[in-house]
N, C-alpha and C positions, 0 to 999 in steps of 0.2 A: 504494500500500500504506500502510495506517495503522499507525503505531507509537504505541501507547498508553503514556502516561507518567504517573508519579505524583510529586508533590512531597513526599509523605509517606514517611517511612522504613518505616512499618508501618501496615497497616490490615486489618481483617477485616470482612466483611459477608455477609449471607445474601440470596439472591435466589430468589424463586419465579417460574418462567418457564414459559410454555406454548409459546413460540416464541423463536427466537434471531434478533433483528433486526439485530445488529451484523454488519458485514463481517468477513471473516477479518482478524486483526490480530496485531501483535507487541507485546511489552512491553519496557520498560527495567527490569523488576523480576522477581524470582522470584515464582511463584504456586503455591500448593498448593490444589487443588480437591477438595473432598469432596462426593460426590453422596448426599444424605440420602434422596431418593426420586426416582422417575421413571426414564425410559429414553430412549435415542436413540443418536446416533452422535457421536463427537468426532473431529475431524481435527487432527492435529499434523504439520506439515511434510509434507503429502501422504500421511500414514498415516491411514487412516480405520478405526475399529473401534467396536463397540458399547460403550455405557456403561449401567450400571444401578445400582440402590440399593446403597450400600456401597463403590462404587469411589472410589479416591483417586489423583490424578494430581499429578506434579511438573512444572511448566513453567519451565525456566530462562529467563533473559532472551534475547530475540530469537527464541524459538520462535514459530512462527505457528500459531494455532489458531482453531477455531470449533466450534460445536455444531449438530447437527440434532436437535431435540427431537421425539420421538414421543409421549411421555406427559409431562404436566405434571411439572416437575422442581424440586427444591429444592437449590440449590448453596450450599456454604460456600466463599467465596473468601478466602484469606489471601495478602496481597501484602506484599512487603518488598524493599527494596534491599539491596545488600551493605553500604552504609553503616550499616544497622541494627546490624550486628555489629561495627562499628569503634569504638563508644563504650566508655566505661569499664565498662558493664554487659554488653558483648557477649562474643563468643567470645574466649578468651585470645589466639589468633593466627588471625584469619580467613584470612590468606593461606596459612598452613600447612594449615588445614582445607580450603580450596578446592583446593590442590594434591592433597590426599589423595583428593578425589572427582572430580577433573578427568576421569580416564579413564572413570569411571562415567557422568558426564554425556555424555562423547564417545560412549559406546556405548549410550546410552539408547534411541535410535531402533531399535536391534536388538531391543528387547523393548517395543514400543509397547503402550499400554493400561494396564490396572491392574497395578501393580507390587508389590503386597504379598505377601510370602513366606509369611505364616502368618496365621491368624485371630486369634491372640493379639496379633500386631503390629497388625493392622487395628483390633481393639478398643481397643488402647492409643492409637493415633493418633486414632481417632474421639472417644474420651473426652477426650483432651487438646485437640483442636480445639474442642470444646464448652466446656472449661474456659478456653481462651484467649478465646473469645467473651465469656464471663461476666466475666473479668478486664478485658477491653477496655471493656465497658459500664459497669462499676462501678469505673473506674480510681481508684487511690489511690497513695500514695508507694511501695508495694511492687510494684505491678502490672508495671512495665516489666521489672525483673530476673526476675520470675516468668515472664512471657511469653517473654522472650528465652531463658531456660533451657529452656523447653518446646519452643520452635521448634528450638533446636539439637538436642535429643533426637529430635524428629520427623525432621529432616533426616538424621541419622545412621542412623535406622531405615530411611528411604526409600533411602538410599545402599546399605545392606546388602542390602535387598530387590532393588534393581536389579542389584547385583553377583551375587547368588545366581541370579537368572533367567538372566543372561548366561552364568554358569558352567555352570548346569544344561543349557542348550541345547547348549553345547560338549561336555558329558559324554555327551550322547545320541549323539554321533558316535563317541566312544571313551571308556571309563570315566574315564581320568585326564586327558584332553585339556583339559577345562575348568580343571582345577587348573594345568596348564601355562600356559594363557592368562592365568589370574589372576596367576600368579607373574611372567610376563613384563610384564604391564601395571602391576603394583605395584612392579616394579623397573626401569621403563622408562628411568630415567636412569643406570643402572649398566651400563657396558660389560662389566665383569668378570662380573657375575651373569648376563648374557645371552649369554655366549659358549657355543658348543656344548659344550665340556668341562664347564663348570659346570652347564648344564641337563641334560646326559646323566647326570652323577653325581647331581644332585638328584632325578631322577625314575626312576633305575634303568634307563636305556636305554643300549644300547651307543653309545659315542661315534661309531663309524664308521657307525652306522645312524640316528642321531638326525635328521640333516638330511633323509634320505629319509622317515623316519617323520613329521616335521613337515609336509613338503610333501604327503604322502599325506592327512593329516587336514585341513590348512588349505586346500589347493589352491594355495598359494603358498609361496615359500621363506621361511625364518626371517628373513632380512635384509629381504625385502620386507614381511613382516608387522610387523616392528619399526618400519620406516619408516612404514607406514600408521598404526600405533598412535600414533607420535609426532605425525604430521600431524593426526590426529583431536584430539589434545590441543592442538596449535597452534590448530586451528580453534576449540576451546572457549575457549582463552585470548584469542584475537582477538575473539570475540564477547562474552565475559563479563567481560573485564578491560580495563584501560587500559595494560597493560604494553607497553613498547617492544619491537620485534622483537628487538633486541639482547639484551634480558633473557630473552625466551622462548627464543632460540637457546642462551643460556648454560645455562638451566635444563634443557634437553633434550639437551645434549651435541652440538649441531651445532657444526661447526668455527667458524662465525661467522654473522652475520645474512645474509650473501650466500648462504651454503650453504643456509640455511633458505629464503630467498626463492626460490632456483632450484628446490629440491625441491618447494616448495609450488606454484609455477607449473606445473611439470611434471605434478603430480598433479591439480590443480584447473583448469588452463587459464586462470588469472587470478592477478593479484598479491594479496598479503595485504590491501593497501589496498582493492582492488576487491571482495574478498570481504567485508571488514568493512562497506563501504558497501552492498553488495547484501543482506547478511544471509542468512537461510535461505529456501529456496523455500517459498512459502506455498500454502495450500489454495485451490482455486478457489471 
């Protein structure tokens, strides 16, 4: 398996392709892909789906992907490492920002494909990708902070769109269930907020009925869902950060790193170290 790396903290380029000659590969960087024209299929971590003009994708580090091009396609590729946001012109607190979208990245594969929630968001992102490209080509002393600010805005819009699709899917099961899942995932580190009494009161459901209600909608118990959600965030942090297991355990309210390691191995059938080395399963 190829892991494609970049020594640059940021780059953007346009490619006109009639075939995809690269093998499926992984990145050590984030990548935003905008399809200006063309059609075909994209595979991300064994999920394959059509792409067409106007599609926008977000690929976190270590996602595996490839394209099958059916019609000649023009792609904008924006690549950046997390270090791009750690300089004085970057996000105020990259680590806090990453924590805010960690569960969204963890659930991204539940809504594979185009992730834009509205056409206004799509047009905003497309126009700003083209603005970034122009700034990148005609770089001057103002370009870096301008580009960094635009990238941060695009990422937050993409995160909002991913979350909306995830929540909307759950709401199709039961009208308020998506909001319950959103609340659980955004308060995943708070034992008090995720207790049955607090959740039942928050969403107007009988305390004695809430556990049964949740199992009926989710297919698993509340405790199991919370554990699975935590472990998906652990997975994201293992793949996308260099945090030690002890720190990840502390952030997610595991009793200690041994508790986290045991829970992870039980769920994944491998240690966290083996998981990091293996990365995500790739396309054929």
